[in-house]
Each structure stands twice: as C-alpha cells, then as structure tokens.
N, C-alpha and C positions, 0 to 999 in steps of 0.2 A: 434829163440834161438838155433836151431839145425844147426850146421855147417856140411858140407859134410864130413869133416875129423874127425867127431865124430860118425861115423857109422861103425859098423863091421857086416859082414854077415856070419861069419863062427865060431860062438861060439861052443866050444867043451865040455863044462862042462855038468855034468849029474844031479847036484842038486843045490838047492838054494844058499847055501853059496859059492860053487865053481863058479857059474855063476856071482854072485855079485863081487867076487874077480877078476874074469877074465875080466869083463867089466871095473872095476875101474883101474886095473893094466894096461890094454891096453890103457887107456887114462890118465895115471898118469901125463903126461907132461901138461895136460890141467887144472890141479887142483891147480895151482898157489902156489906150495910149501906146500900144505896140504898133510900129509902123507896118503898113500893108506890104511894103517891099520886103521887109524882114520875114514876114510870114510866108509870102509867096516863094521867096528864096529857100526857106526851110522845107517847104512842101516839095519843091522841085528837086532839092538835094535828096530827099527821101525817095522820090520817084527814080532817081538814078540807081538806087540800090535794087530796085525791082518795082514793077508796076503795082499800083494799088487798084488797078482795074481787075476785079476778081472774076469777071465773066457774067453772063446773063444780063448784060446791060447795066452793071453795077460797078461803081468805084467808091473806095473808102480812103481818099487821100488823108494823110495825117502827118503830124509833126509836133515835136516839142519845141517850145519857144521860150527863150530867156526873157524874163520880165513879165510874163503872163501870170495873172493871179489865180486863175481857175480854168478848168477844162471847159472848152466851148465846142458845141456841136452845131453845124450848119447843114441844112438840106438844100439841094438844088436839083432841078429837073430840066432836062432838055427834051422837048418833044421830037426834035429832028435827030438827036443823037450827036455825040462828040467823038471824034477820032481820038482814042486815048491809049492806044497800044495795050489794050487789055489782054488778059491771058487767052481768051478765046478769039481775039482779034475783031470782035464785033463792036459797034459804036456803043457808047455809054449814055444812058438816059437818066440814071438815078445816082446822085452823089450825096454821100454823107461825109462831110469834111470835119475832121477833128483836129483841134489845136489844144495842146496841153502844156502846162508849166514843165520846166526841165526835170523837176524832182517828182514827177507823177507817173513813173513807169508802170506801176502795178495797176492803178486806176485806169490809165490809158489803155493798157492791154485788155483789161476786163471789159471796157467799153467797146473796143474793137471786136472782141469775141461776141458780145451781145448783139451788135449791129449785124455782124456776119450771120449769126444764127437767125435773126429776124428775116434777113433777105434771102435765105436759102429756099423760102417758100414761094413758088411761082405766083400763087394767088395774091400774096402781099405785094410783090413787085408789080403785078398787073394793076392792082388797085392804085398804087402810087403813080404809075404812068398815066392812068386814065382819070385821076382825080381832077375835078373841075377847078379847084382853087387851093390856096394855102390851108384853109380851114379843113377841107376834106383830106388833104395830105396829113395834117396833124391828127385828125380823128383816126385815120387809118393806122398811124403809128401807135397812138395811145391804145387803141383796141387790140392791136397785135401784141403790144407790150403786156397788157393785162392777160391775154390768152396764153402767151408763151412764157411770161415771166422774164422778159429781156430788159435790158438797161438797168 
C-alpha cells in the first residue's frame, strides 16, 4: 500500500497540526482531488478522540475521507522529532499516515494493525530513523514486510 514516492524523510514541523498539514500537503497530488484542508480536518478530528501517537517515537494518524477512491498510506520522518502528545509523551520521529474511503473500515483497521505490528520491533524503528534516504526507508519497510508478513 505504500509507494516509494509517498515517503518523505525531512519533515520540518514542530507540532501535531503542523506535521499533519505538512505530510498531507506534500502528497496532495496523490489524494485524487480531495482537498488538503478536508483531509487535515478529518485527521485532527480523529486526534481529538485520542492520540495516534502510540509511543516509541511512532504515530499512525488516520482518518476516513468522503470522496477518496482508495486507501492511501504516506510515510514521514522527522529527525528532530515532533511534539505530538503521544502516549509516552516523547517526540514522534516516524509517521505512517493513512487515509481511507468512508466505506473501508475493515481494510483500514487491518492496515492499522499491520503497521502497528511492524513498528513494535525496535530494530525496525531504528532503521527507519537512521535511513539515509527515501529508498532506504522503502527497502526497510519492504524487507520487514516480507519477514513479518505485514501489510
């Protein structure tokens, strides 16, 4: 579900709303005509229900979007870390952002579970944080997926 051209490794934002906007804006062309503001609003509304910052420097922001044709996954990395109100109160460095059509609850939840499973391994998180570029991030995810059977 994650394409190499949906990865960014140089996020500059300092807080939750900024980073969500930065990721969505950076990949606006991949959103099939859905407005960036609509996606950011949906993600922030989901955050109000409870943080998607799951700890260990990881967040998996997600939301269902009216008018979106297919599930989209975006990866972002912040070397400095982003204040995200995560469960462990530590800055977030790794973001897997998921947007899904309104009627895709089952596939959306399955994808969330797969990504969570992948990121529970410290060595994978460390490789993602240390990756030199988008190609290395992509390879790390693909290798982990093969090894663990995720996604």
